[in-house]
N, C-alpha and C positions, 0 to 999 in steps of 0.2 A: 206150398200147397196146403189148403185148408183141410183140417181133419173133422170139421163139424158137418160134413155132408159126404155122401157116398161119392167117391172120386175114381175116375178110370185109371188108377195107378197101373193096372195090368196092361193097359193099352200102350204104355210106354216101355214095355219090356222088349228085349231084343228080338223076341220071336215075332213081334209085329213090325220090325224095322224093315224098310225097303232097301236099306243100304247094307250089303253084306259086310262091309268093313266095320260098321258100327254095331254089327250083331255079335261081336266077340263077347262072350259071356265071361264071368269070373273064372270058371274052370279053365277055359282056353287061355285067358290072360295069365293065370297062375303058372302055367307051364312056361310061357315066355319069361315071366318074372324070375322063375327058378333058374333059367339058363343065364339071365343077365346077372343075377346076384351070385351065381357060382364063380364068376370071374373075380380074381383077387384085386387087381389094380383098378384105380379110378379110371385111367384111360381105357383099360380093357372093357370095363362096364359101360363106359360112354360109347365106345365103338359098337358094342352089342346093341345098345339102345338105338343108335343110328341105323343099324342093320334092320331093326323093326320097321323103320320108315321106308327103307328100300324095299322091304318085302310087301308092305301095304300099298305103296304107290310106285311100282316099278317103272311105269311109263314116264311119269313126271321126272323121276330121278334120271332115267336114261336120256331124256331130252335135255335136262340140265347138264349132265356130264358131256353129252355131245357138244353142246354150246361151249362148255368150258374147254373141252379138248380142241375144238376148232379155234378158239381164241388162243390157246397155248401154242398150237402148231403155227398159227399165223404170226404169233409173237416171235417164236424161234426163227421163222422164215425171215422176219424183218431184220434180225441180226445178221443173217447171211447176206441179205440184200444190202444192208448198210456196209458190211465189209467189202462186198464186191464193188459197190458204187464208190467207196473211198479209194480202193485200189485201182479201179479202171477209169474213173471219171475225175475224182477230186485231185488225187496226186498228180496225174499227167497234166491236168489243167494248171495246177500251181507250177509245175516244172516248165511247161511250154509257154505259159503266159496267156493262153487263150483256151476257151472251152469248146468242145465238140457238141454243138447244140442238138444234134440228132440224138446223141448219146444221153444228154441231159433230159430230153423229152421222154425217151424210153425209160430212163431211171425214175422219172416222176410218175409215169403211168404204173410202173411196177410197185413203187411205194404206195400209190393210191390203192391199187388192187389188194395189197397186203393189209392196208388199213381198213378197207371196206370189209374184208373177211373177218378181221378182228371185231369190227362193230356188229356184224351178224352173229358171231359166236357170243359176244357179250350180251346181246339182246336175249337170245334163247337161254343163256345161263341164268341171267337175273330173273327173267319172267318165270321160268319153270321152277327155279329154286324158291322164289317167293310164294308161288301157288302151293308148292309142296309143304312149306312151313305152315302156312295158314290152314291148309287142309288137315294136316296132322293135329294142329291145335284144336280145330273144330271137332275132329274125330274124338279126341280124348276129353274134351269138355262134355260132349254128349255121353261118353261112356261113364264119366264121373257122375253126372247128374242122373243118368239111368240107374247107376249103382245106388245112389242115394234113395231112389224110389224103391229099389228092391229090398234094401236093408230095413229091418223093423224099427219101430219107434224107439225101442230100448237102446239101440246103437246110436241113434241121433241124440238121445238124452245124455250120452257120455261124451259128446264132442261139441265144442262151442261153435256158434254160428260163424264167428270170424274165421275159425280154422276151416270150416266147410267151404266158405267163400274163397279162401286163399287156395285150397286144393283145386277148385274148379277154374281159377283165374291165374294168379301169380305163379303157382307151382306148375301148371300146364305150360305157361309161357317159358318158364325156366327150363322145363324138360326138353322142349323142342327149339331152344335158342340156337344150337349148333347146326340145325338142319339146313338153314339158308347157305352158310359158307361150305357145308360138307361136299355137295356136288362139285363146287369150284375146286376144293382141295383135291378131290379124286381126279378131276379133269386135268389139273395142272401137273399131276404126276406124269402124264404123257408128255407135257411140256418139259418137265424136269428130265425125263429119260432122253428126249430128243436133244436137249441142251447138253447133257453129259456126253452123249455120243459125239456131237459136233465138237465139243471141247477137246475130247481125247483125240479125235481125228485131226484137229488143227494143231495142237501142241500138247503132248502128254505131260511134259514137265510142268507147264503152267497149270494144267488141269489138276495135277497132284498137289500143287501149292494151294490152289483154291479150295480143294476138297477137305483141307484140314479143319474148316469151320463146321462141318457136318456133325462130328461127334460132340462138339460143344453145344450145338442146337439140341441134341438128344438129352444131354445132361441138364440143360436149362429147363426143358419141358418137364422132366421128372421132378426136379426140385419145386417147380411152380405148382404142379398138380398136388404135391404133398402139402404144401403150405396153404394153398387157397381153398382146398376142399372143405375143411371144417369152418372156415370163415363164411363161405357161401351157405353152408348148412344153418349157421346161426342167423344169417340174413333172412332166409326163408321162414324160420321159426318166428322171428320178430315181425315179419310182414303179417303173418297170421294173428299175432298178438295185437298189432296196431289195428287191424281190421276188426278184431273182436271188441276192442275198447270203443272204437268209433260206432260200431253197430249197437252196443249197449247204451251208449250215450244218446244216440238218435232214437232208439226204441223206447228209452225211458225219459224222453224229453219232458213229459208232464211232471214226473217226480223231480227231475233236475230243476225245472223252473219253479215249481211250487215250494220246494224246500231251499231255494237259493243256493244250489250246489254248482252253479256255473263255473266259479273259480276253481273248485275242487276237481270237477271233470276236465276242465282245461289243463290243470296241472297233471292229472293222470294221463291224459292223452299226450301232453308234452313229454312226459317221462318216457313213454313207449316210443314216441316218434324220434326222440333224441337218441335212444338206445339203438333204434334202427339206423339212424343217420351214422352213428359212430361205427356200427358194424359194417355198413356199406363203405365207409371211408377206409376202414382197415383192409377190407377186401380190395378196394380200389388202389390202395397204396402198393399192395403186392402186384396187382396187375399193371400198375403204372411203372414198376421196375421191369416187369417181364416184357412188355410190348416194346420199349425202346431197345432192350438188349436183342430182341428178335430182329429188330430193324438194323441194328449195328453190326451184327455178326457177318451177314453177307457182304456188307460194305468193307469190313476188314479184309475179307477175301479178295475183293476187287483191288484194294490198296496194295495187298501183297503181290497180286498178279501184275499190277502196273510197275512196281519196283523191279521185280524180276524180269518182266518183259522189256523194260527200258534197257536193262543191262544186256539182254540177249540181242536187242536191235543194234546196240553199239558194237556187239561182237559179230554182227552180220549173220546170225543164225535165225533171225525172225524178221518178217516184213512188218511194215506199219499196219497194213490191212489186216494181217492175222492178229496183231495185238488189239486193234480196235474191235475185231470180232470176238476175241476171247474176253476182253474187258466188258463188252456189251452183254455177252452171254452170262457172265457172272452177275452183272446187274440184273438180268432177267431171273437168275436163280434166286435172287432175294424175294421175288414176287411169289413163287410157289411156296417158299419157306414161310413167308408171311401168311399166305392162305392157310397152310397147315397150322400155323400158330394161332390163327383166329379160331379154328375148330378146337384145338387143344385148350385154349384159354376158356372156352365155354363148356368144355366137358365136365369139370367139377360141379359147376352150377347145374348142369343137366342131370348129373347123377343124383344130386340132392333133390331136385324136383321129381325125379323118377321114384326115389324112396318114399316121398310123401304121397304121390299120386298112386303108386302101386299099393300102398298101405290101405287106401280106400278100395281100389279095385279088387283086392284079394281079401277084403274083410269078411269074416265069417258072420253067421247069423241070418243069412238070406233065407227068407221063407220059401218052403217048397209047397207044391200043389199036387193034388191027385187028379183024377179024371172024372170024378162023380159030378153029376148035374142035378139041380133041384127041379124036379118035374112038376111039383105041386104049384098051385096058384093060391092067391088069397093070403090071409094072415099065416105067419109061420108058427110052427110049434118049436119052442125053445126048451132045451133041457141041459143042465149042467150036472155031470156025474163026477163027484169026487175031485173037483178042480182045486189045484194048489199052484201057487206061483210065488217065486222069490226073485227080487230084482238082482241082477248080476252085481258083484262087488265092483265098485269103480276102480279099485286098485288093479284089477285084472287087465283092463284095457285103456284106462284113461286116468289122468290125474284126479285127485280128490276134489279139486275145484270144479270138475266137470261131472260130478256125480249127479244122478237124477234127483231133482227136488220133487219127489212124488208124495202126494198125500198118503198113499197106501204104504209107503215105506216107513211111516211112523217116526219121522225125524232122522237125524244123522246117525252114522255109526262109524266106528273107528276104521281107518283105512287099513285094508288087508284082512279084516274080519268079514265073514259072510253077513249079508244083509238079513234082517229078520224076515220071516215069511209074511208076505203081504196078504195072501189068501191061503187057507188050509181046509181041504176036504169040503169045498162048497158044493152042495147038491140042492137043486130045486128045479121045478118045471113050470113053464108059463103056458097056459092054455091059449090056443090061437084066438086072436081077436080081443084078448083081455089086456087090461092095464095093470102092470106090476110096478109097485113103488119099491125102491131100494133106499132104506133108511139106516142111519148109523152115525156115530160120532165121528169127528175129524180123525183121520188115520185108521178108520175101520176097514178100508179096502174097497170103497165104493167106486172110485175112479179106476182102480186097477181092474175091477170086475167089468166096467164099461169097456176098457181097452181089450179085454178078452172077448167080449161079445162081438166087437167089430173086427176082431182078429188083427189088432194093431200089434199084439204080442200073442204067443202061444203058451199054453199052460205047461208047467213042469211035470204035472201029473194030472190024470183025469182027462175029461174031454168036454168040449162045448159042442152041442149037437143042434143042428137046424133040420127039422123034419126027420130026425133020427140019424142024420149023417154028420160025422165029425167034420168040423170046419177045415181041418187039415187035409181031409180026403177030397174036398171040393176042388173043381178045376179053377184055374185062374179067371177072375172076373165074376165068379158066382157069388162070393160073399159081398163084394161091393155092389152087385146088382140087386141083392136081396136085403141088405142091411144098410141103414143110414144112421149116422151118428151126428148129433148136434151137441157140441161142447159148450161149456159155460162161457168161455172166452170166444165169442163169435168173431171170426176173421172174415173181413170183406176186402176184396181187391179194389185197387184204385181204378174203378170202371163204373159202368152204369148199373142201376138196380137190375135190369134185365140180364146183363152179362153175369152178375154175381149169382143170380138164381139158376140160369141155364148152364153156366160154365162150359159154353161151347156146344152143348147138346142141341139137337134139332127139336125144339119145343115151341109150340104155338103160344101166342100171347094169351089165348083163352086158358091154356093150361097154367101159365104163370099166374094169371089173375086168380084162378081157382085156388092155387096153392097159397097165394097171399091172403085170400079170404079165410082159408082154414087156419092160417097163422095169425089171424086178426091184424093183418098189416095192410090190407087193401086200401083202407081209408087214408092213412097217412101217406102211402105211396102215391095215391091219386092226387093228393094235395101238394105234392112236390112240384117244383117249377116245370119240369119236363116229364113228369110221371115215371114210367119205366126207363126212360132215357136219361134220367138225372144222374150225373156223376156224384158218387158218394165220397170221393176223396180217399186218400191213403188210409187203409184199415177202416174205412167207413167213418172217418172223423166228423163228417157233416151230419151224422145221425146220432141220436141218443143211444145209450146202452141198451135200453129196452127195444128200440127200433132195430138196432143191429141184430139182436137176438131173434126177433121175429122174422127178419129177412133170412137169417141163417136157417131158421125152422122151415120157411117156405122153400128154401133151396133143397132141403131134404124131402119135403112132402111132394114136390113136383116130380120126383123120381118114383113115386108110388112104391115105397119100400114095403116089404112084407114084415120086416122087423124094424121098428123105429126106436132108437136109443137116445134118451134125453139126459145128458149129464148136467143136471141143475141148469138146464138151458133156458129157463125163464126166470132166473134169479133177479134180473134187473127189471122185470116187468111187474106192474102193480098186481097185488094178490088177486083182485077180482078179475083182471084181464087174464092172468095166468089160469085161473079156474075156468074162465070162459074158453080158453084155448084147449085145455084138456077135455072139457065137456064136448067141444066140437070134434076133437079127435075120437072120442069114445062113441059119439053118435053117428060116425061115418060108416055105418053098416059093417063094422069090423074090418075096415080096410087094412089095418096093420095091427100086429101085436106090439104093444108099447111097453117099454121098460124105462121108467123115469126115476132118476136120482133127485130127491127133493128133501128140503129141510122144513118147509112150512107145513104146519099141521093140516091146514085147509087143503093143500095139494095132495098130501098123503092120504087124507080121508076120502078123496075121490077115486082112489085106485080100487080095483077089484080085489087085489091081494097085496100084502106087504111082506118083503123079505128084510128082516132086521139083522144087521151085521154087528158083531162085536169082536174086535181083535182078529179080523180076517176070517171069522167063522160065522155060519148061519146060526144065530142064537134063537130066532123065532121066525115062523112063516105062517101066515094066515090072513084073515080079514083084519082090518084096522080095529074094529070094536072088540074082536076076540083078543088081539094082542094087547090092547089097553088093559084088559082084565088079567090075561094069562102071562104077560111078560113084564116083570117089574122094570127091567132095563129100558124097554121100549116106552113104557108109560112115563118113566122118569125123564127120558129124552124129550118127549113131546111136551110134558108139563113144564120142562125147563124153559121153553120158549114163553109160556104163559107167565111163569114166575118172573122172567126177565122183563116182559112187557108190563107186568103189574108193578115191578120195582121202578121202571121208568115212569110209569103213570103217577106213582106216588111222589116222585121228585119233579114232575112236570108242572107247568102252570095250569091253573084251573081251565077246564074246557078241552084239554088235550088228552085226558085219560081215556075217554071213550074211543078216540081215534086209535090210540096205541093198543088198547085191548082188542079192538075190532080187526087189527091188522092180520091176526092169525086165527080169527074166529072161523068155526066150521061153516062152510057155505052149503046151502041146501041145493041139491042137484036139480030138483024140479023147478026151483026158483030161477035157476040159470037157463032153463029151457033147453038143455043140451048144447048151449053155446050158439044156437042157430038164430036166435032172435036179436041179440044185442051185439053190435060191433065193438071191436076192441077200443077204438077211439071214443066211442060213446061211453064206454065204461070209464076210460080215462077222465072224460069230462065230468062224469057223475062223481067220481072220487074227488076231483079237484074242487068241485063246487060245494 
């Protein structure tokens, strides 16, 4: 989701969800998570997780269990039918040398009826269990992504993109992997009970011989869960790592290609992929031993029953039909044992997925909202009262490799030590309708201040007020409705120009074109092959950097924000075009209060007031010409650009010095005509010529 325009994040909150299942918030989920995590054993936690699915989708679970129970009872009935047919039809036919065809036809119909019942039960079991699994995965994917929207930007900066993708995809799949066989396992318990009753009723001695295998099954399941659980945990961690490496490589394709790093990136990905492969093989080996043993144990019981049963037949204490029935019943017992084994074999993986998903759903730092509303219209009054902010230490919640690389953090810091203050006691006020420039050296806290104005983060001390109201006291949606942020790195979706500006809002083409004109982007958009319907490619790769920034600016302007925040949002635009854009914004009858982070002297000079930051504090505040005289640090910062330009001009070939010196020259406001006379692309052409 782009952060360079006001976005309806609050619309995705659970309060606006039409699905009550997906409306489970972090507080409600935390209670369920505490109950699951309170269970000591892996199997116990896994069963509590499955209980959540039963609670959320009881009808689907009941339908699947019904189908499984019907299938189980029909299967047990088939053993009884088989024994009776053997005793009453097959044995007499072999003894007498001829068959009673009426009896054969009746037996065939009975076998068909039992088979049809099994087929119906199998259909309901598989259909309902499949829908249950996919629905639970969909529920939890939505919950994870909605939690991502709730959590502040600081939380996202502490977690890699690969880990976030893995949480929403692979971890959710692992979490609900046992759901599909679980209703079957529950249903065949009925089959198991019926088979046990029939076994004991047929021959208690043979039943006792066969039941010896059940304790062995319990021991095998216990050993398996202890061995495989840490292996599956490592597999899920490596899935996130592989996803992260792939994402970085694709995202940094330009760097990889231009610096010839293809072989190195391939080797880096190969290392992560091979580690994942080896971890999956280790887990697969354990499971490869478990599954055959689960298959073999019931068959050992059948073998023991046949040996003892043959001896009892020779002694005349057991009929052939009874032995066939008992042997077949023990063969059937293997099926529910296998079904239970399927669930148990997936429980360790499910518990690992639960741990990773619940870590997201119970994450702290969710922003809270008040109930205040902004009643005023027109440009907003902005005031900061003693605002201080310090980035959380990455050691508290994430590895050092995932620490936020923020400009305001002023560089790295030792893991475990508190980060230096990004802003300290910042106080200033912006008059409605005015343009305020934020200036300062790299690391002064400019981008941190921007994040506070758009409430991407909340201050540790002090308050950011809009029309006199603390942003934290405003109702959900009020800040995003009144404040628009345009970041330096303009993000565009792989969609049309129109879709990137409206972002799904119901806006007319006239409103879109008006925003493009104010952003000096209308001429180049009109020249595109399909105008507003032109596809811009992934991240807007078919547009230049300056064009992407102007489209992002139009995306913010079309929403008519009362406070427009530009974080060096025109850095890729020609200086004269940039000045024309700001002139147009300022001439729009005070439509918005504008806060602009800028480095160019010409841009800063166009502002009504300048706030100069040093080390996270307000070092000076006033008009540009006043600060040049009264603030040595500010004057040194701006003249540094001129000194750099002069140095470049001295080393440049003849004829280029004037161009370099003019790049940051002060632009006369009246000469620009408020930005309303000259289009952005005409300025481009003038500079190029």
